[in-house]
Backbone as CSV, one residue per row, in Angstrom:
resi,resn,N_x,N_y,N_z,CA_x,CA_y,CA_z,C_x,C_y,C_z
1,UNK,11.832,-18.887,8.100,11.827,-17.414,7.958,12.815,-16.827,8.933
2,UNK,13.796,-16.056,8.495,14.659,-15.265,9.411,13.852,-14.160,10.102
3,UNK,14.141,-13.993,11.365,13.467,-12.904,12.098,13.879,-11.561,11.607
4,UNK,15.005,-11.447,10.990,15.524,-10.174,10.443,15.690,-10.248,8.964
5,UNK,14.631,-10.801,8.270,14.793,-11.023,6.846,14.948,-9.815,5.988
6,UNK,14.602,-8.577,6.564,14.758,-7.368,5.780,15.897,-6.547,6.215
7,UNK,16.787,-7.095,7.022,17.916,-6.342,7.621,18.817,-5.844,6.440
8,UNK,19.217,-4.583,6.541,20.004,-3.939,5.521,19.249,-3.319,4.394
9,UNK,17.945,-3.483,4.410,17.053,-2.933,3.382,16.378,-1.616,3.847
10,UNK,16.117,-0.810,2.898,15.329,0.393,3.101,13.950,0.245,2.547
11,UNK,12.966,0.546,3.372,11.565,0.394,2.917,10.890,1.759,2.910
12,UNK,9.966,2.027,1.971,9.176,3.173,1.941,7.713,2.755,1.867
13,UNK,6.948,3.214,2.807,5.498,2.973,2.841,4.724,4.262,2.741
14,UNK,4.055,4.431,1.627,3.274,5.623,1.455,1.978,5.492,2.241
15,UNK,1.491,6.628,2.826,0.343,6.531,3.670,0.593,5.700,4.868
16,UNK,1.851,5.833,5.404,2.291,4.900,6.438,1.993,5.259,7.838
17,UNK,1.274,6.409,8.076,1.069,6.854,9.467,0.069,6.017,10.258
18,UNK,-0.912,5.520,9.593,-2.058,4.891,10.207,-2.514,3.644,9.500
19,UNK,-3.387,2.863,10.122,-4.099,1.800,9.429,-3.164,0.747,8.856
20,UNK,-3.503,0.331,7.626,-2.704,-0.728,6.993,-1.292,-0.252,6.789
21,UNK,-1.077,1.001,6.458,0.264,1.544,6.261,1.106,1.447,7.496
22,UNK,0.524,1.798,8.656,1.314,1.713,9.893,1.632,0.240,10.183
23,UNK,0.646,-0.595,10.034,0.903,-2.061,10.268,2.055,-2.553,9.375
24,UNK,2.066,-2.104,8.107,3.198,-2.507,7.233,4.549,-2.011,7.701
25,UNK,4.591,-0.729,8.189,5.816,-0.124,8.725,6.287,-0.953,9.899
26,UNK,5.364,-1.315,10.778,5.793,-2.000,11.981,6.321,-3.353,11.674
27,UNK,5.718,-4.164,10.789,6.249,-5.508,10.471,7.541,-5.495,9.743
28,UNK,7.741,-4.508,8.892,9.001,-4.388,8.145,10.106,-4.032,9.177
29,UNK,9.821,-3.070,10.053,10.852,-2.679,11.079,11.167,-3.861,11.961
30,UNK,10.149,-4.588,12.382,10.313,-5.662,13.275,11.180,-6.753,12.669
31,UNK,11.236,-6.789,11.334,12.064,-7.748,10.615,13.336,-7.170,10.060
32,UNK,13.668,-5.975,10.569,15.032,-5.489,10.335,15.183,-4.320,9.335
33,UNK,14.126,-3.927,8.591,14.264,-2.864,7.611,14.307,-1.496,8.281
34,UNK,15.036,-0.608,7.665,14.902,0.802,7.964,13.737,1.359,7.157
35,UNK,12.896,2.179,7.776,11.567,2.497,7.177,11.306,3.970,7.092
36,UNK,10.915,4.435,5.955,10.424,5.800,5.707,8.948,5.776,5.748
37,UNK,8.354,6.565,6.626,6.964,6.652,6.807,6.425,7.894,6.129
38,UNK,5.825,7.708,4.980,5.256,8.849,4.261,3.862,9.218,4.822
39,UNK,3.603,10.489,4.865,2.244,10.934,5.289,1.938,12.229,4.596
40,UNK,0.705,12.600,4.517,0.253,13.877,3.980,-0.190,14.905,5.057
41,UNK,-1.179,14.442,5.882,-1.689,15.380,6.897,-1.526,14.878,8.271
42,UNK,-1.295,13.548,8.451,-1.285,12.977,9.787,0.107,13.011,10.469
43,UNK,0.571,14.152,10.778,1.949,14.375,11.260,2.116,13.723,12.582
44,UNK,1.179,13.930,13.582,1.280,13.357,14.877,1.317,11.839,14.857
45,UNK,0.458,11.267,14.011,0.449,9.808,13.894,1.652,9.235,13.270
46,UNK,2.221,10.014,12.204,3.469,9.578,11.679,4.606,9.616,12.660
47,UNK,4.710,10.665,13.415,5.728,10.802,14.490,5.695,9.683,15.467
48,UNK,4.413,9.380,15.875,4.172,8.255,16.792,4.632,6.941,16.214
49,UNK,4.325,6.673,14.923,4.811,5.450,14.260,6.294,5.401,14.223
50,UNK,6.968,6.481,13.898,8.406,6.520,13.770,9.044,6.223,15.172
51,UNK,8.463,6.795,16.229,9.045,6.565,17.579,8.950,5.038,17.868
52,UNK,7.832,4.438,17.489,7.667,2.989,17.771,8.658,2.175,16.957
53,UNK,8.907,2.542,15.701,9.841,1.820,14.886,11.278,2.020,15.370
54,UNK,11.663,3.194,15.750,12.980,3.464,16.233,13.277,2.596,17.513
55,UNK,12.230,2.469,18.264,12.383,1.645,19.509,12.659,0.175,19.187
56,UNK,12.406,-0.228,17.945,12.769,-1.613,17.529,14.271,-1.795,17.167
57,UNK,14.974,-0.608,17.161,16.383,-0.726,16.850,16.748,-0.472,15.403
58,UNK,15.789,0.007,14.669,16.094,0.330,13.215,16.018,1.878,13.084
59,UNK,16.393,2.312,11.877,16.267,3.769,11.610,14.986,4.015,10.899
60,UNK,14.292,5.108,11.286,13.019,5.385,10.668,12.829,6.924,10.625
61,UNK,12.268,7.463,9.570,11.966,8.813,9.453,10.500,9.029,8.978
62,UNK,9.895,10.121,9.469,8.629,10.510,8.860,8.850,11.544,7.845
63,UNK,8.191,11.444,6.712,8.432,12.425,5.636,7.106,12.820,5.015
64,UNK,6.777,14.065,5.064,5.554,14.601,4.482,5.705,14.874,2.992
65,UNK,4.793,14.372,2.195,4.707,14.548,0.821,3.400,14.196,0.246
66,UNK,2.887,14.969,-0.689,1.758,14.603,-1.485,2.233,13.757,-2.626
67,UNK,1.981,12.474,-2.542,2.535,11.536,-3.488,1.841,11.599,-4.841
68,UNK,0.888,12.446,-5.008,0.317,12.698,-6.340,1.014,13.783,-7.072
69,UNK,1.994,14.382,-6.415,2.743,15.584,-7.012,4.218,15.133,-7.346
70,UNK,4.619,15.228,-8.515,5.876,14.693,-8.928,7.060,15.356,-8.208
71,UNK,7.034,16.672,-8.041,8.109,17.377,-7.395,8.283,16.974,-5.951
72,UNK,7.141,16.774,-5.245,7.210,16.343,-3.848,7.694,14.896,-3.721
73,UNK,7.309,14.049,-4.652,7.776,12.675,-4.621,9.298,12.614,-4.878
74,UNK,9.798,13.334,-5.819,11.249,13.307,-6.097,12.018,13.869,-4.888
75,UNK,11.479,14.878,-4.254,12.165,15.446,-3.047,12.148,14.444,-1.930
76,UNK,11.037,13.750,-1.790,10.907,12.746,-0.750,11.902,11.616,-0.927
77,UNK,11.988,11.018,-2.118,12.879,9.941,-2.310,14.329,10.359,-2.320
78,UNK,14.650,11.587,-2.596,16.019,12.063,-2.396,16.394,12.121,-0.938
79,UNK,15.419,12.615,-0.110,15.666,12.684,1.305,15.840,11.306,1.960
80,UNK,15.041,10.361,1.472,15.116,9.003,2.016,16.545,8.439,1.645
81,UNK,16.903,8.625,0.427,18.234,8.103,-0.002,19.345,8.698,0.860
82,UNK,19.268,9.974,1.171,20.276,10.605,1.997,20.295,10.123,3.384
83,UNK,19.140,9.899,4.002,19.050,9.598,5.378,19.005,8.074,5.753
84,UNK,18.389,7.367,4.799,18.315,5.866,5.114,18.927,5.009,4.069
85,UNK,19.199,5.534,2.872,19.665,4.775,1.767,18.601,4.637,0.699
86,UNK,18.961,4.187,-0.503,17.916,4.014,-1.601,16.914,3.009,-1.266
87,UNK,15.684,3.204,-1.821,14.552,2.328,-1.502,14.736,0.946,-2.175
88,UNK,14.662,-0.043,-1.380,14.654,-1.452,-1.887,13.270,-2.040,-1.828
89,UNK,12.513,-1.680,-0.828,11.160,-2.241,-0.657,10.164,-1.076,-0.681
90,UNK,9.172,-1.212,-1.548,8.208,-0.122,-1.761,6.801,-0.699,-1.529
91,UNK,6.013,-0.033,-0.629,4.648,-0.325,-0.459,3.783,0.874,-0.877
92,UNK,3.105,0.742,-2.041,2.277,1.924,-2.435,0.900,1.714,-1.817
93,UNK,0.717,2.440,-0.733,-0.498,2.275,0.084,-1.393,3.511,0.146
94,UNK,-0.791,4.656,-0.147,-1.626,5.921,0.016,-2.807,5.890,-0.920
95,UNK,-3.898,6.446,-0.400,-5.119,6.471,-1.208,-6.242,7.053,-0.422
96,UNK,-7.329,7.353,-1.158,-8.561,7.821,-0.522,-9.730,6.983,-1.044
97,UNK,-10.831,7.070,-0.305,-12.009,6.267,-0.552,-13.201,7.176,-0.761
98,UNK,-13.892,7.010,-1.897,-15.069,7.810,-2.138,-16.278,6.858,-2.065
99,UNK,-17.417,7.464,-1.586,-18.658,6.692,-1.478,-19.818,7.536,-1.739
100,UNK,-20.664,7.164,-2.726,-21.809,7.920,-3.088,-22.353,7.484,-4.439
101,UNK,-23.596,7.923,-4.807,-24.204,7.551,-6.024,-23.496,8.207,-7.226
102,UNK,-23.680,7.616,-8.401,-23.023,8.137,-9.576,-23.377,9.572,-9.899
103,UNK,-24.533,10.005,-9.430,-24.937,11.436,-9.724,-24.056,12.395,-9.061
104,UNK,-23.299,11.947,-7.953,-22.479,12.882,-7.215,-21.060,12.876,-7.667
105,UNK,-20.743,12.019,-8.649,-19.295,12.006,-9.132,-19.142,13.187,-10.125
106,UNK,-18.134,13.939,-9.876,-17.744,15.042,-10.756,-16.350,14.734,-11.383
107,UNK,-15.996,15.485,-12.418,-14.704,15.309,-12.964,-13.638,15.603,-11.953
108,UNK,-13.892,16.595,-11.074,-12.915,16.957,-10.083,-12.725,15.784,-9.069
109,UNK,-13.823,15.193,-8.614,-13.711,14.129,-7.609,-13.109,12.883,-8.263
110,UNK,-13.478,12.614,-9.523,-12.859,11.510,-10.238,-11.389,11.668,-10.379
111,UNK,-10.906,12.828,-10.783,-9.490,13.096,-10.949,-8.764,13.032,-9.663
112,UNK,-9.370,13.492,-8.599,-8.712,13.456,-7.330,-8.489,11.997,-6.891
113,UNK,-9.489,11.161,-7.038,-9.365,9.734,-6.710,-8.286,9.074,-7.576
114,UNK,-8.276,9.329,-8.832,-7.255,8.723,-9.737,-5.844,9.194,-9.302
115,UNK,-5.702,10.470,-9.049,-4.439,11.056,-8.708,-3.923,10.430,-7.408
116,UNK,-4.760,10.293,-6.402,-4.364,9.850,-5.090,-4.077,8.377,-5.043
117,UNK,-4.908,7.585,-5.743,-4.893,6.179,-5.644,-3.983,5.484,-6.751
118,UNK,-3.932,6.067,-7.927,-3.228,5.423,-9.021,-2.046,6.197,-9.504
119,UNK,-2.185,7.439,-9.827,-1.052,8.225,-10.330,0.090,8.307,-9.265
120,UNK,-0.334,8.323,-8.013,0.708,8.371,-6.981,1.572,7.140,-7.010
121,UNK,1.011,5.977,-7.249,1.778,4.743,-7.307,2.758,4.786,-8.466
122,UNK,2.268,5.356,-9.630,3.180,5.523,-10.768,4.327,6.455,-10.427
123,UNK,4.020,7.541,-9.807,5.059,8.572,-9.518,6.145,8.038,-8.566
124,UNK,5.636,7.380,-7.571,6.688,6.887,-6.514,7.419,5.757,-7.100
125,UNK,6.752,4.893,-7.859,7.522,3.759,-8.428,8.547,4.302,-9.465
126,UNK,8.137,5.260,-10.279,9.099,5.788,-11.287,10.252,6.514,-10.583
127,UNK,10.040,7.037,-9.423,11.110,7.732,-8.699,12.163,6.727,-8.219
128,UNK,11.731,5.534,-7.791,12.690,4.602,-7.153,13.154,3.414,-8.089
129,UNK,12.466,3.249,-9.211,12.842,2.125,-10.052,14.210,2.250,-10.735
130,UNK,14.611,3.480,-11.109,15.971,3.532,-11.716,17.045,3.040,-10.834
131,UNK,16.972,3.411,-9.499,17.933,2.836,-8.590,17.834,1.314,-8.389
132,UNK,16.570,0.827,-8.308,16.391,-0.584,-8.260,16.950,-1.377,-9.464
133,UNK,16.801,-0.752,-10.648,17.318,-1.397,-11.840,18.889,-1.380,-11.800
134,UNK,19.436,-0.244,-11.380,20.865,-0.098,-11.295,21.483,-1.150,-10.364
135,UNK,20.799,-1.367,-9.150,21.300,-2.289,-8.185,20.887,-3.738,-8.448
136,UNK,19.963,-3.967,-9.388,19.485,-5.273,-9.727,18.673,-5.875,-8.574
137,UNK,17.914,-5.075,-7.912,17.061,-5.574,-6.831,15.988,-4.559,-6.521
138,UNK,14.759,-5.110,-6.373,13.665,-4.271,-5.931,12.427,-5.188,-5.689
139,UNK,11.670,-4.784,-4.648,10.399,-5.509,-4.310,9.277,-4.410,-4.054
140,UNK,8.270,-4.556,-4.820,7.172,-3.595,-4.763,5.839,-4.320,-4.468
141,UNK,5.049,-3.740,-3.578,3.710,-4.286,-3.303,2.773,-3.095,-3.397
142,UNK,1.712,-3.212,-4.223,0.717,-2.216,-4.367,-0.564,-2.623,-3.620
143,UNK,-1.153,-1.739,-2.812,-2.380,-2.076,-2.111,-3.577,-1.742,-3.013
144,UNK,-4.184,-2.778,-3.465,-5.400,-2.647,-4.313,-6.605,-2.759,-3.425
145,UNK,-7.642,-3.503,-3.854,-8.842,-3.714,-3.104,-9.679,-4.659,-3.810
146,UNK,-10.547,-5.388,-3.013,-11.549,-6.267,-3.759,-12.595,-5.455,-4.537
147,UNK,-12.519,-4.119,-4.353,-13.399,-3.290,-5.236,-12.928,-3.364,-6.695
148,UNK,-11.648,-3.729,-6.864,-11.159,-3.860,-8.241,-11.749,-5.104,-8.948
149,UNK,-12.288,-5.976,-8.156,-12.729,-7.296,-8.650,-14.177,-7.562,-8.662
150,UNK,-14.911,-6.599,-8.002,-16.358,-6.769,-7.911,-17.023,-5.392,-8.238
151,UNK,-18.265,-5.474,-8.626,-18.994,-4.231,-8.961,-19.166,-3.393,-7.686
152,UNK,-18.902,-2.091,-7.855,-19.003,-1.108,-6.754,-19.751,0.128,-7.181
153,UNK,-21.116,0.015,-7.328,-21.891,1.138,-7.926,-21.822,2.384,-7.003
154,UNK,-21.474,2.221,-5.704,-21.510,3.371,-4.870,-20.030,3.914,-4.642
155,UNK,-19.120,3.319,-5.303,-17.704,3.851,-5.238,-16.992,3.624,-6.552
156,UNK,-17.570,4.181,-7.628,-17.105,3.887,-8.964,-15.711,4.341,-9.190
157,UNK,-15.426,5.529,-8.847,-14.012,6.019,-9.088,-12.977,5.236,-8.320
158,UNK,-13.307,4.911,-7.060,-12.388,4.149,-6.212,-12.159,2.749,-6.886
159,UNK,-13.278,2.106,-7.293,-13.129,0.761,-7.892,-12.286,0.822,-9.118
160,UNK,-12.486,1.854,-9.952,-11.705,1.922,-11.193,-10.236,2.219,-10.855
161,UNK,-9.987,3.048,-9.942,-8.602,3.279,-9.548,-7.851,2.016,-9.036
162,UNK,-8.572,1.244,-8.286,-7.992,-0.014,-7.808,-7.835,-1.045,-8.861
163,UNK,-8.830,-1.133,-9.794,-8.578,-1.993,-10.952,-7.416,-1.590,-11.794
164,UNK,-7.176,-0.296,-11.895,-5.993,0.184,-12.525,-4.741,-0.227,-11.786
165,UNK,-4.779,-0.294,-10.525,-3.628,-0.735,-9.686,-3.346,-2.170,-10.021
166,UNK,-4.334,-3.026,-10.182,-4.142,-4.429,-10.525,-3.452,-4.562,-11.922
167,UNK,-3.957,-3.803,-12.912,-3.341,-3.824,-14.215,-1.957,-3.264,-14.197
168,UNK,-1.718,-2.209,-13.462,-0.376,-1.608,-13.269,0.610,-2.668,-12.736
169,UNK,0.153,-3.424,-11.731,0.937,-4.461,-11.142,1.345,-5.538,-12.160
170,UNK,0.372,-6.013,-12.970,0.642,-7.069,-13.875,1.699,-6.638,-14.952
171,UNK,1.423,-5.437,-15.530,2.276,-4.963,-16.627,3.638,-4.608,-16.161
172,UNK,3.717,-3.926,-14.988,5.023,-3.522,-14.442,5.883,-4.734,-14.035
173,UNK,5.203,-5.743,-13.510,5.869,-6.986,-13.098,6.620,-7.595,-14.289
174,UNK,5.945,-7.688,-15.367,6.600,-8.314,-16.598,7.731,-7.415,-17.138
175,UNK,7.516,-6.064,-17.113,8.535,-5.213,-17.588,9.799,-5.190,-16.770
176,UNK,9.661,-5.364,-15.447,10.818,-5.249,-14.567,11.423,-6.542,-14.115
177,UNK,10.799,-7.707,-14.428,11.327,-8.976,-14.050,12.723,-9.205,-14.473
178,UNK,13.200,-8.751,-15.654,14.580,-9.009,-16.053,15.612,-8.290,-15.175
179,UNK,15.139,-7.373,-14.325,16.062,-6.605,-13.467,15.986,-7.122,-12.033
180,UNK,15.380,-8.287,-11.776,15.264,-8.828,-10.397,14.372,-7.870,-9.556
181,UNK,13.395,-7.341,-10.189,12.405,-6.506,-9.430,11.043,-7.243,-9.540
182,UNK,10.510,-7.577,-8.421,9.182,-8.285,-8.318,8.148,-7.263,-7.982
183,UNK,6.986,-7.379,-8.592,5.905,-6.432,-8.336,4.569,-7.289,-8.112
184,UNK,4.016,-7.092,-6.935,2.748,-7.797,-6.640,1.756,-6.804,-5.983
185,UNK,0.561,-7.272,-5.821,-0.479,-6.463,-5.199,-1.202,-7.313,-4.129
186,UNK,-1.762,-6.579,-3.175,-2.675,-7.156,-2.206,-4.082,-6.511,-2.327
187,UNK,-5.135,-7.342,-2.390,-6.441,-6.767,-2.481,-7.226,-7.063,-1.196
188,UNK,-7.187,-6.104,-0.199,-7.885,-6.322,1.034,-9.401,-6.279,0.887
189,UNK,-10.132,-6.909,1.789,-11.544,-6.781,1.893,-11.823,-5.770,2.998
190,UNK,-12.823,-6.044,3.833,-13.209,-5.196,4.873,-12.231,-5.230,6.015
191,UNK,-11.453,-4.106,6.234,-10.418,-3.984,7.205,-10.710,-2.924,8.232
192,UNK,-10.405,-3.135,9.472,-10.719,-2.193,10.531,-9.734,-0.957,10.487
193,UNK,-10.102,0.047,9.715,-9.425,1.277,9.617,-10.346,2.423,9.700
194,UNK,-9.838,3.674,9.619,-10.633,4.851,9.663,-11.795,4.944,8.606
195,UNK,-11.518,4.289,7.482,-12.456,4.256,6.430,-13.842,3.812,6.890
196,UNK,-13.875,2.876,7.833,-15.149,2.334,8.350,-15.866,3.248,9.331
197,UNK,-15.229,4.286,9.773,-15.830,5.198,10.810,-17.158,5.790,10.294
198,UNK,-17.254,6.099,9.006,-18.485,6.723,8.501,-19.449,5.776,7.906
199,UNK,-19.204,4.534,8.004,-20.081,3.511,7.426,-21.230,3.210,8.365
200,UNK,-22.410,3.159,7.850,-23.636,2.798,8.661,-23.432,1.452,9.341
201,UNK,-23.722,1.387,10.620,-23.467,0.154,11.386,-24.224,-1.032,10.844
202,UNK,-25.455,-0.805,10.465,-26.317,-1.890,9.994,-25.759,-2.415,8.691
203,UNK,-25.352,-1.533,7.791,-24.745,-1.872,6.536,-23.489,-2.664,6.768
204,UNK,-22.692,-2.228,7.737,-21.458,-2.914,8.008,-21.701,-4.313,8.495
205,UNK,-22.724,-4.526,9.325,-23.074,-5.814,9.833,-23.490,-6.705,8.685
206,UNK,-24.228,-6.176,7.716,-24.570,-7.027,6.538,-23.398,-7.488,5.791
207,UNK,-22.357,-6.635,5.621,-21.184,-7.033,5.009,-20.433,-8.102,5.729
208,UNK,-20.435,-7.958,7.049,-19.731,-8.991,7.896,-20.493,-10.294,7.724
209,UNK,-21.823,-10.256,7.798,-22.594,-11.505,7.722,-22.459,-12.164,6.371
210,UNK,-22.102,-11.384,5.340,-21.977,-11.932,3.971,-20.534,-12.436,3.746
211,UNK,-19.654,-12.323,4.695,-18.317,-12.797,4.551,-18.142,-14.165,5.089
212,UNK,-17.566,-15.129,4.286,-17.341,-16.462,4.812,-16.652,-16.579,6.087
213,UNK,-15.619,-15.783,6.297,-14.997,-15.644,7.632,-15.676,-14.331,8.250
214,UNK,-16.747,-14.551,9.006,-17.629,-13.467,9.335,-17.081,-12.442,10.391
215,UNK,-16.105,-11.707,9.938,-15.611,-10.658,10.848,-14.856,-9.621,10.016
216,UNK,-14.484,-8.503,10.659,-13.616,-7.473,9.980,-12.219,-7.887,10.086
217,UNK,-11.444,-7.757,8.978,-10.047,-8.047,9.040,-9.228,-7.017,9.796
218,UNK,-8.049,-7.316,10.250,-7.179,-6.334,10.984,-5.974,-5.916,10.091
219,UNK,-5.559,-4.698,10.309,-4.422,-4.201,9.494,-3.183,-5.096,9.509
220,UNK,-2.898,-5.730,10.630,-1.687,-6.536,10.741,-1.835,-7.804,9.875
221,UNK,-3.085,-8.247,9.591,-3.249,-9.362,8.711,-2.883,-9.016,7.289
222,UNK,-3.189,-7.790,6.899,-2.777,-7.334,5.589,-1.291,-7.147,5.542
223,UNK,-0.717,-6.570,6.574,0.690,-6.418,6.670,1.545,-7.683,6.503
224,UNK,1.017,-8.782,7.100,1.678,-10.070,6.995,1.726,-10.511,5.541
225,UNK,0.596,-10.262,4.834,0.589,-10.605,3.412,1.583,-9.805,2.665
226,UNK,1.613,-8.470,2.900,2.581,-7.568,2.240,4.007,-8.084,2.534
227,UNK,4.280,-8.386,3.774,5.658,-8.803,4.123,6.061,-10.072,3.370
228,UNK,5.094,-11.007,3.223,5.385,-12.182,2.456,5.765,-11.894,1.068
229,UNK,4.963,-10.996,0.404,5.247,-10.641,-0.957,6.557,-9.872,-1.201
230,UNK,6.967,-9.140,-0.129,8.247,-8.433,-0.200,9.446,-9.300,0.086
231,UNK,9.223,-10.437,0.734,10.246,-11.297,1.126,10.657,-12.331,0.097
232,UNK,11.796,-13.027,0.417,12.188,-14.041,-0.516,11.386,-15.350,-0.375
233,UNK,10.512,-15.393,0.589,9.558,-16.532,0.723,8.599,-16.587,-0.447
234,UNK,8.538,-15.446,-1.193,7.667,-15.393,-2.421,8.555,-15.200,-3.651
235,UNK,9.751,-15.758,-3.613,10.721,-15.545,-4.689,10.375,-15.845,-6.072
236,UNK,9.343,-16.714,-6.270,8.882,-17.139,-7.681,7.547,-16.503,-7.990
237,UNK,7.208,-15.407,-7.268,5.872,-14.777,-7.467,6.063,-13.326,-7.864
238,UNK,5.438,-13.003,-9.057,5.429,-11.636,-9.480,4.194,-11.425,-10.404
239,UNK,3.726,-10.218,-10.374,2.485,-9.896,-11.213,1.198,-10.374,-10.678
240,UNK,1.206,-10.755,-9.393,-0.001,-11.370,-8.817,-0.710,-10.406,-7.879
241,UNK,-2.057,-10.608,-7.753,-2.873,-9.871,-6.854,-3.389,-10.886,-5.831
242,UNK,-2.917,-10.796,-4.633,-3.310,-11.764,-3.525,-4.491,-11.140,-2.749
243,UNK,-5.588,-11.812,-2.800,-6.857,-11.342,-2.184,-6.854,-11.800,-0.680
244,UNK,-7.100,-10.793,0.176,-7.162,-11.054,1.645,-8.494,-10.463,2.117
245,UNK,-9.585,-11.197,1.954,-10.892,-10.628,2.165,-11.825,-11.491,2.993
246,UNK,-11.278,-12.460,3.668,-12.139,-13.388,4.419,-13.029,-14.250,3.586
247,UNK,-12.691,-14.286,2.223,-13.454,-15.015,1.280,-14.598,-14.322,0.599
248,UNK,-14.758,-13.000,0.911,-15.930,-12.284,0.395,-15.882,-12.130,-1.059
249,UNK,-14.734,-12.015,-1.683,-14.627,-11.800,-3.127,-15.071,-12.989,-3.896
250,UNK,-15.162,-14.170,-3.208,-15.648,-15.329,-3.873,-17.115,-15.326,-4.177
251,UNK,-17.887,-14.408,-3.494,-19.305,-14.450,-3.624,-19.759,-13.728,-4.846
252,UNK,-20.993,-13.956,-5.352,-21.444,-13.296,-6.568,-21.519,-11.823,-6.345
């Protein structure tokens, strides 16, 4: 592996200010990519991430956009093209997590989850794929979840949105393969991000105990998987969902 395997490439990471998104930004910059850090509300965290990336000797910008809104997505990708160049590497990471019984799910909350987790990936991908097709190169990784693969009665909308991400990945990969555009997904398990802040500690420990590798995963472990799928080390891989869950998805 070249230490600068992404040199000369422009990457966009949605939801890139914190957690898995920030870890993805950091590994892409460390390996030579110029990186656009998308955020919605976390301006200070995004600026902090950009400062760290620029210190690595690459170009990086923070760009605010609600990626569930087509006009904001188009404006964002235009700005990235002007300041960093057209997007070669895309990580669709932005999303929200819902937790609660089915009685609490409303049409409004359902639609918000679908818009943030699934429609956003469609909009950002559709904004950058014409350029990828024209240049004959593109690498896309969608952040799914093991919730797409196992029953989640307390997060139904989230699980459905992530299952949609897996199907989106498969179908898009086949459609875009003739253009030298590879599309894959990563399905993380329990990862140490802000999502866990509101989880009951005893419930969290039960999940850890039920994981074959009995610990919480780290954002940089997911970022390493993302970088592999974006790189030419995975040159014969497309349409796949790579599970990184410490083995928990293997359980009934």
